[in-house]
Every structure is written in structure tokens, then in C-alpha cells.
C-alpha positions as CSV (number, residue, x, y, z in Angstrom):
1,M,-22.9,-2.8,36.1
2,N,-25.8,-0.5,34.7
3,T,-27.7,-1.2,37.9
4,D,-24.7,-0.1,40.1
5,L,-24.5,3.3,38.2
6,D,-28.2,3.7,38.7
7,L,-28.2,2.9,42.2
8,K,-25.2,5.6,42.7
9,N,-27.3,8.1,40.8
10,A,-30.3,7.5,42.9
11,L,-28.3,7.8,46.1
12,A,-26.7,11.0,44.7
13,A,-30.2,12.3,44.1
14,L,-31.4,11.5,47.5
15,D,-28.4,13.2,49.1
16,E,-29.1,16.3,47.2
17,Y,-32.5,16.5,48.3
18,G,-31.7,16.0,51.6
19,Y,-29.2,18.8,51.4
20,D,-31.8,21.1,49.6
21,K,-34.2,20.5,52.3
22,K,-31.8,21.6,54.9
23,V,-30.8,24.6,53.3
24,S,-34.3,25.4,52.0
25,T,-36.3,28.5,53.3
26,D,-39.1,26.3,54.0
27,L,-40.9,27.1,57.2
28,E,-41.2,23.4,58.1
29,Q,-37.5,23.1,58.1
30,A,-36.9,26.5,60.4
31,R,-35.7,25.3,63.8
32,N,-34.1,28.4,65.1
33,Q,-34.5,32.1,65.2
34,Q,-32.1,32.8,62.3
35,Q,-34.1,30.1,60.0
36,M,-37.2,31.6,60.9
37,A,-36.0,35.2,59.9
38,K,-34.6,33.9,56.8
39,Y,-38.0,32.4,55.9
40,I,-39.8,35.6,56.9
41,Q,-37.6,37.8,54.7
42,S,-38.2,35.5,51.6
43,L,-41.8,36.3,51.8
44,D,-40.9,40.0,51.2
45,Y,-43.8,41.2,53.4
46,S,-44.5,44.9,53.7
47,L,-44.1,46.6,56.8
48,R,-48.1,46.4,57.4
49,R,-48.1,42.6,56.8
50,L,-45.2,42.2,59.1
51,L,-46.9,44.0,61.9
52,I,-50.2,41.8,61.3
53,L,-48.1,38.6,61.4
54,Q,-46.4,39.8,64.3
55,E,-49.7,40.4,66.2
56,T,-50.9,37.0,65.0
57,V,-47.9,35.2,66.3
58,N,-48.3,37.0,69.7
59,D,-51.9,36.0,70.1
60,L,-51.2,32.4,69.1
61,V,-48.2,32.4,71.8
62,E,-50.3,33.7,74.6
63,E,-53.2,31.2,73.6
64,K,-50.6,28.4,73.6
65,K,-49.2,29.6,77.2
66,H,-52.7,29.6,78.5
67,Q,-53.4,26.0,77.2
68,L,-50.2,24.7,78.9
69,A,-51.1,26.7,82.0
70,M,-54.3,25.0,82.2
71,Q,-52.9,21.7,81.4
72,E,-50.5,22.0,84.4
73,N,-53.2,23.2,86.8
74,I,-55.4,20.0,85.5
75,Q,-52.3,17.6,86.3
76,T,-51.7,19.4,89.7
77,Y,-55.4,19.0,90.6
78,K,-55.2,15.3,89.6
79,T,-52.1,14.8,91.7
80,K,-53.9,16.4,94.5
81,V,-56.7,13.9,94.3
82,I,-54.5,11.0,94.0
83,N,-52.4,12.1,97.0
84,L,-55.8,12.5,99.0
85,S,-56.9,8.9,97.9
86,R,-53.6,7.6,99.2
87,E,-53.9,9.7,102.3
88,F,-57.3,8.5,103.1
89,N,-56.9,4.8,101.6
90,I,-59.8,5.1,99.2
91,S,-60.0,5.1,95.5
92,Y,-59.6,8.1,93.3
93,D,-63.2,7.8,92.2
94,E,-64.5,7.8,95.8
95,V,-62.4,11.0,96.2
96,L,-64.1,12.6,93.5
97,G,-67.5,11.2,94.6
98,L,-66.9,12.9,98.0
99,M,-65.9,16.3,96.5
100,T,-69.1,16.2,94.4
101,S,-71.4,15.3,96.9
102,S,-69.8,17.8,99.4
103,K,-70.1,20.7,96.8
104,S,-73.8,20.0,96.0
105,K,-74.4,20.2,99.9
106,S,-73.0,23.5,100.2
């Protein structure tokens, strides 16, 4: 009987912990704009610090966009090489070798 009560208490504590995590103002829990705003407001930053934060976030967003564009370009390039290898019935490595050798001849 005592272990049953301990188990119920443990489960109640876990439920309460889960609820606290859902409603907390922790940045890791923020998944939308409203939650992010609540977290940032909880920091109680001055206007100057908020402007620095804004500039930093903008820079990070631009960097992330650039990285994603680069990955997309690389994937497009790889797909084109694969298509060339299929078109001419040669291996991927052979296409790269031909491209390298033609570039060095130019």
C-alpha cells in the first residue's frame, strides 16, 4: 500500500514537472513567436540591449539563409553531375575527373 502511494506521488511530481516545463519562460521551450516574446520580456532588457539582440538575430538569420542556399546549390550541382553520368553512362567519379581535366586544360 505504501509503495502504491509513493508511486502516485512520483507520477504526480513528474506531471507537475512536465506542466512547469510547458508553461515556463525557458527559451528552449519556446516554439512560436508568442513564447519567444514572453521569454524576451522576462529578460527585462533595456532598449539598447534589445537593439543589440535584434541585430545579432538578424545576422544569424542571414548566415543561416546563406548556409542553406549553399547546401541547396551543392545538392543541385551533385544532381547535375549524377544526371550527366547517367546520360553518358559513366560513373560519377569519371564525370568529376573529366570536369577536372577539362578545367585544367583551359
